[in-house]
C-alpha positions as a Markdown table, in Angstrom:
| # | Residue | x | y | z |
|---|---|---|---|---|
| 1 | Met | -8.7 | 30.9 | -13.0 |
| 2 | Lys | -6.6 | 29.0 | -15.6 |
| 3 | Lys | -8.4 | 26.1 | -17.1 |
| 4 | Glu | -5.4 | 23.8 | -16.6 |
| 5 | Ile | -5.6 | 24.1 | -12.8 |
| 6 | Pro | -7.3 | 21.0 | -11.4 |
| 7 | Val | -10.3 | 21.5 | -9.1 |
| 8 | Leu | -8.5 | 19.1 | -6.8 |
| 9 | Lys | -5.7 | 21.7 | -6.3 |
| 10 | Val | -8.3 | 24.2 | -4.9 |
| 11 | Phe | -9.8 | 21.5 | -2.7 |
| 12 | Glu | -6.4 | 20.5 | -1.4 |
| 13 | Ala | -5.8 | 24.1 | -0.4 |
| 14 | Ile | -9.1 | 24.3 | 1.4 |
| 15 | Asn | -8.3 | 21.0 | 3.2 |
| 16 | Arg | -5.1 | 22.4 | 4.6 |
| 17 | Ile | -7.0 | 25.2 | 6.4 |
| 18 | Lys | -7.8 | 24.7 | 10.0 |
| 19 | Ser | -11.4 | 25.9 | 10.5 |
| 20 | Lys | -13.7 | 25.2 | 13.4 |
| 21 | Leu | -16.6 | 26.6 | 11.5 |
| 22 | Leu | -16.3 | 25.0 | 8.0 |
| 23 | Lys | -18.1 | 21.7 | 8.1 |
| 24 | Lys | -18.2 | 20.8 | 4.5 |
| 25 | Tyr | -17.9 | 22.2 | 1.0 |
| 26 | Phe | -18.5 | 20.9 | -2.5 |
| 27 | Leu | -18.3 | 21.9 | -6.2 |
| 28 | Leu | -21.6 | 23.4 | -7.2 |
| 29 | Asp | -20.7 | 24.4 | -10.7 |
| 30 | Leu | -17.7 | 24.5 | -13.1 |
| 31 | Tyr | -18.2 | 27.2 | -15.8 |
| 32 | Glu | -16.3 | 27.6 | -19.0 |
| 33 | Asn | -17.2 | 30.1 | -21.7 |
| 34 | Glu | -15.5 | 32.0 | -24.5 |
| 35 | Lys | -16.2 | 35.3 | -22.7 |
| 36 | Leu | -14.0 | 34.2 | -19.9 |
| 37 | Gly | -11.3 | 33.2 | -22.4 |
| 38 | Asn | -10.5 | 29.9 | -23.9 |
| 39 | Asp | -7.9 | 29.2 | -21.2 |
| 40 | Arg | -10.1 | 30.2 | -18.2 |
| 41 | Lys | -12.8 | 28.7 | -16.0 |
| 42 | Asn | -14.9 | 29.7 | -12.9 |
| 43 | Leu | -15.7 | 27.5 | -10.0 |
| 44 | Thr | -18.7 | 27.8 | -7.7 |
| 45 | Val | -18.1 | 26.1 | -4.4 |
| 46 | Arg | -20.8 | 25.8 | -1.7 |
| 47 | Phe | -19.5 | 26.1 | 1.8 |
| 48 | Thr | -21.4 | 25.0 | 5.0 |
| 49 | Tyr | -20.4 | 26.7 | 8.2 |
| 50 | Arg | -21.7 | 25.6 | 11.7 |
| 51 | Asn | -20.8 | 26.0 | 15.3 |
| 52 | Asp | -22.0 | 23.1 | 17.4 |
| 53 | Thr | -22.3 | 25.1 | 20.6 |
| 54 | Gln | -23.9 | 28.4 | 19.5 |
| 55 | Thr | -25.7 | 30.1 | 16.7 |
| 56 | Leu | -23.4 | 31.7 | 14.2 |
| 57 | Glu | -23.8 | 35.4 | 13.3 |
| 58 | Gln | -23.4 | 36.6 | 9.7 |
| 59 | Lys | -20.3 | 38.5 | 10.7 |
| 60 | Gln | -18.6 | 35.4 | 12.0 |
| 61 | Val | -19.4 | 33.5 | 8.8 |
| 62 | Glu | -18.2 | 36.3 | 6.6 |
| 63 | Lys | -15.0 | 36.7 | 8.5 |
| 64 | Glu | -14.2 | 33.0 | 8.3 |
| 65 | His | -15.2 | 32.8 | 4.7 |
| 66 | Leu | -12.9 | 35.7 | 3.8 |
| 67 | Arg | -10.0 | 34.1 | 5.7 |
| 68 | Ile | -10.5 | 30.9 | 3.8 |
| 69 | Leu | -10.7 | 32.6 | 0.4 |
| 70 | Glu | -7.6 | 34.7 | 1.1 |
| 71 | Thr | -5.6 | 31.7 | 2.3 |
| 72 | Val | -6.6 | 29.6 | -0.7 |
| 73 | Thr | -5.8 | 32.4 | -3.1 |
| 74 | Lys | -2.3 | 32.9 | -1.5 |
| 75 | Gln | -1.6 | 29.1 | -1.8 |
| 76 | Ile | -2.5 | 28.8 | -5.4 |
| 77 | His | -2.1 | 32.4 | -6.6 |
| 78 | Pro | 0.9 | 31.6 | -8.9 |
| 79 | Tyr | -1.4 | 29.2 | -10.8 |
| 80 | Leu | -4.6 | 31.3 | -10.9 |
| 81 | Phe | -4.0 | 34.1 | -13.3 |
| 82 | Ser | -0.5 | 33.9 | -14.7 |
C-alpha cells in the first residue's frame, strides 16, 4: 500500500466492521523496503477470532477473515495502490 496512508486509516476501517468473531487485532509489523518501492509499505496485522459459545472451525475463521479483508480493501481501495 502507499506509504502515505496512515495505519490508523486501516484500523478505522476494521473498527467499522461488525464481526461477532473478531475479538482483537494489532499491528505486528510495518515493513518498508526499496524492493517494494520508495512510496510503498506492507502491514502485518494479527487477528484473534473467537466464539464464546462454540469451538470455531477453520472454515468459519477463513470466511470471516476474507470478509473483513474484502471490506477493508473496498473502504480504502482508492488510497491503496493509486
